[in-house]
C-alpha positions as CSV (number, residue, x, y, z in Angstrom):
1,M,216.5,68.4,33.9
2,I,215.5,71.7,32.3
3,T,213.5,71.3,29.0
4,R,212.8,73.9,26.3
5,K,209.3,73.6,25.1
6,S,208.1,72.9,21.5
7,K,205.7,75.0,19.6
8,R,203.0,72.5,20.2
9,E,203.6,72.4,23.9
10,L,203.6,76.2,24.1
11,E,200.3,76.3,22.2
12,Q,198.8,73.8,24.7
13,M,200.0,75.9,27.6
14,Q,198.5,79.0,26.1
15,Q,195.1,77.3,25.7
16,A,195.2,76.3,29.3
17,G,196.3,79.8,30.2
18,D,193.2,81.3,28.5
19,I,190.9,79.1,30.6
20,L,192.9,80.0,33.8
21,V,192.6,83.7,33.0
22,A,188.9,83.5,32.4
23,C,188.4,81.6,35.7
24,H,190.4,84.3,37.6
25,K,188.3,87.0,36.1
26,E,185.1,85.3,37.2
27,I,186.5,84.7,40.7
28,A,187.4,88.5,40.9
29,K,183.6,89.2,40.6
30,M,182.8,86.7,43.4
31,I,185.2,88.0,46.0
32,K,183.2,89.8,48.7
33,P,182.6,89.6,52.4
34,G,180.6,86.5,53.3
35,I,181.8,84.2,50.5
36,T,183.8,81.1,51.6
37,T,187.0,79.9,49.9
38,L,185.4,76.4,49.6
39,E,182.7,78.0,47.5
40,I,185.4,79.5,45.3
41,D,187.1,76.2,45.1
42,A,183.9,74.4,44.0
43,F,183.4,77.2,41.4
44,A,186.9,76.9,40.0
45,E,186.7,73.1,39.6
46,K,183.3,73.4,37.9
47,F,184.5,76.2,35.6
48,M,187.5,74.1,34.5
49,A,185.3,71.0,33.9
50,E,182.9,73.1,31.7
51,H,185.9,74.1,29.6
52,G,187.3,70.5,29.3
53,A,190.1,71.1,31.8
54,T,191.0,69.7,35.2
55,P,192.7,71.2,38.3
56,E,196.2,69.9,38.3
57,Q,196.8,70.7,41.9
58,K,194.1,68.4,43.1
59,G,195.7,65.1,44.1
60,Y,199.3,66.5,43.5
61,N,201.3,64.9,46.3
62,G,198.0,64.4,48.1
63,Y,196.8,68.0,47.9
64,P,193.0,67.8,48.3
65,Y,191.6,70.9,46.6
66,A,191.3,72.5,43.1
67,I,192.8,75.8,44.3
68,C,195.0,77.2,47.1
69,A,193.3,80.0,49.0
70,S,195.6,81.9,51.3
71,V,194.1,84.5,53.6
72,N,195.9,87.4,55.3
73,D,198.9,85.9,57.1
74,E,198.9,82.7,55.0
75,I,201.7,82.9,52.5
76,C,200.8,80.1,50.2
77,H,199.1,76.7,49.9
78,G,196.1,77.7,52.1
79,F,193.3,75.1,52.3
80,P,189.9,76.3,51.2
81,N,187.4,76.3,54.1
82,N,183.9,77.2,55.3
83,E,184.9,80.4,57.1
84,P,183.4,83.4,55.4
85,L,185.8,86.0,54.1
86,K,185.5,89.3,56.1
87,D,185.6,92.9,55.0
88,G,189.3,94.0,55.0
89,D,190.7,90.5,54.3
90,I,193.1,89.8,51.5
91,V,193.1,86.4,49.8
92,T,195.4,84.8,47.3
93,I,193.8,82.3,44.9
94,D,196.4,80.1,43.2
95,M,195.5,77.4,40.6
96,V,197.0,75.2,37.9
97,V,194.8,74.3,34.9
98,N,195.5,71.2,32.9
99,L,194.0,71.2,29.4
100,N,195.0,68.0,27.5
101,G,198.4,68.0,29.2
102,G,199.1,71.7,28.8
103,L,199.6,73.4,32.2
104,A,199.0,77.0,33.2
105,D,199.8,78.3,36.7
106,S,198.8,81.7,38.2
107,A,198.0,83.2,41.5
108,W,196.3,86.5,42.2
109,T,195.7,88.4,45.5
110,Y,192.2,90.0,45.9
111,A,190.9,92.6,48.3
112,V,187.8,91.6,50.2
113,G,185.6,94.6,50.5
114,N,187.4,97.7,51.9
115,I,191.0,97.1,52.9
116,D,193.3,99.5,54.8
117,A,196.0,101.6,53.2
118,V,198.9,99.3,54.2
119,G,197.1,96.2,52.8
120,K,196.4,98.1,49.5
121,R,200.0,99.1,49.3
122,L,201.2,95.6,50.0
123,M,199.1,94.3,47.1
124,D,200.3,97.1,44.8
125,V,204.0,96.6,45.6
126,T,203.7,92.8,45.2
127,K,202.1,93.2,41.8
128,T,204.7,95.7,40.7
129,A,207.5,93.4,41.9
130,L,206.1,90.6,39.7
131,Y,206.3,92.8,36.6
132,K,209.8,94.0,37.6
133,G,210.9,90.4,37.7
134,I,209.2,89.6,34.4
135,E,211.1,92.5,32.8
136,Q,214.3,90.6,33.6
137,A,213.1,87.2,32.1
138,Q,215.1,87.8,28.9
139,A,217.0,85.2,26.9
140,G,220.6,85.6,28.0
141,N,219.8,87.0,31.4
142,R,220.3,84.9,34.5
143,I,217.9,83.7,37.2
144,G,219.5,86.0,39.7
145,D,218.5,89.0,37.6
146,I,214.8,88.2,38.2
147,G,215.2,87.8,42.0
148,H,217.4,90.8,42.4
149,A,214.9,93.1,40.6
150,I,212.1,91.9,42.8
151,Q,214.0,92.0,46.1
152,T,215.5,95.4,45.6
153,Y,212.2,96.9,44.8
154,A,210.1,95.2,47.5
155,E,212.6,95.8,50.3
156,G,213.1,99.4,49.1
157,E,209.3,99.8,49.7
158,G,209.7,98.5,53.2
159,F,208.4,95.0,52.7
160,S,210.1,91.6,52.9
161,V,210.5,88.8,50.3
162,V,209.7,85.2,51.2
163,R,212.7,82.9,50.9
164,D,211.2,79.5,51.5
165,F,209.1,79.3,48.3
166,T,210.1,80.1,44.8
167,G,209.0,80.2,41.2
168,H,209.8,77.2,39.1
169,G,209.9,75.5,35.7
170,I,206.6,74.0,34.6
171,G,205.3,71.4,32.0
172,P,204.6,68.6,31.7
173,T,204.5,68.5,35.5
174,I,203.7,71.3,37.9
175,H,207.1,71.8,39.5
176,E,210.3,71.4,37.5
177,D,213.7,72.9,37.4
178,P,214.9,75.6,37.5
179,H,214.0,77.1,40.9
180,V,213.3,80.8,40.5
181,P,214.0,82.7,43.8
182,H,212.5,86.1,44.3
183,Y,215.7,87.4,45.9
184,G,219.3,87.1,44.8
185,L,222.2,88.7,43.0
186,P,222.3,90.0,39.5
187,N,224.3,88.0,36.8
188,K,224.2,84.9,39.0
189,G,222.5,81.6,38.5
190,L,221.3,79.7,35.5
191,R,221.2,81.5,32.1
192,L,217.7,81.8,30.6
193,K,217.3,80.3,27.1
194,E,214.6,80.6,24.5
195,G,211.9,78.1,24.9
196,M,212.1,77.8,28.7
197,V,208.9,78.2,30.6
198,I,209.0,79.4,34.2
199,T,206.7,80.9,36.9
200,I,207.5,84.1,38.6
201,E,205.5,84.4,41.8
202,P,206.8,86.8,44.5
203,M,205.3,86.4,47.9
204,I,205.8,89.7,49.8
205,N,205.2,90.2,53.5
206,E,204.4,93.3,55.5
207,G,206.6,92.0,58.4
208,T,209.4,89.5,58.5
209,W,209.9,87.1,55.5
210,E,210.1,84.0,57.7
211,S,207.4,81.4,57.5
212,Q,206.0,78.5,59.6
213,M,204.1,75.5,58.5
214,D,200.5,74.6,59.7
215,D,199.7,71.2,61.0
216,N,198.2,70.2,57.6
217,G,201.7,70.0,56.2
218,W,200.9,72.4,53.3
219,T,199.9,75.9,54.5
220,A,202.7,78.3,55.2
221,R,202.1,81.5,57.1
222,T,204.2,84.3,58.5
223,I,205.7,83.9,61.9
224,D,204.6,87.3,63.0
225,Q,201.0,87.2,61.7
226,G,201.8,89.9,59.2
227,R,199.9,89.8,56.0
228,S,201.3,88.3,52.8
229,A,200.4,88.9,49.1
230,Q,201.3,87.0,46.0
231,Y,201.0,87.5,42.3
232,E,202.2,84.9,39.8
233,H,202.5,84.7,36.0
234,Q,203.7,81.9,33.8
235,I,206.3,83.1,31.4
236,V,207.8,81.8,28.1
237,I,211.4,83.0,27.4
238,T,211.4,84.1,23.8
239,K,213.9,85.9,21.6
240,E,211.5,88.9,21.5
241,G,211.3,89.0,25.3
242,P,209.1,87.4,28.0
243,L,205.7,86.1,26.9
244,I,203.0,85.9,29.6
245,I,200.9,82.8,29.2
246,T,198.5,83.9,32.0
247,D,198.1,87.6,31.0
248,Q,194.8,89.0,32.3
249,D,195.1,92.3,30.4
250,K,195.3,91.0,26.8
251,E,192.2,91.1,24.7
């Protein structure tokens, strides 16, 4: 079932989003060669607790960590570990903040030290693809408009779009209808309505889009060891246009 959120629910989500954004900004300062993703995980959980929030991912269907940390060829749901990040790595940190029942969900890819030109371009194209998708998140548009905008741009830049994982509705639980694919045809799929809240979170690969699952049952990675980047925002559909709950650029 797809629900349209009340003013009170949207205010709770925005408060959670403010904490999530602040946490991501602190993590951005921490990302450097030698740090481990388990250290980042511990920081994120402590940061949330200090702000009266909890990591919604921890315990969700048995997931054991506060964040997902996906490095290089890991597409999503990477487990934090004790292996130090290396110069030239890229790492996606994905988290969901719960503040008094309001949820906020956002992923961001970070460069570790100095990365090569292709890695930098992969990150730039993925972030641009996210915002091209957001531009289509208008009341009256359809889900396919979002995916089509992302797919045509990313593939036009020579990259591929992951098919096996999508954006989604959110609140009061992490994953709700509708699914929001990052590929598709314009003017197809569910029509977007004011008050819906969705995530748009393109995962873009430098090689093939196909994925395989690690033995932990969570972590997806590319089948060709190509790198993957992801940027995710949580969006409210409003009559004035898409409102980004997790906007890192607002004052």
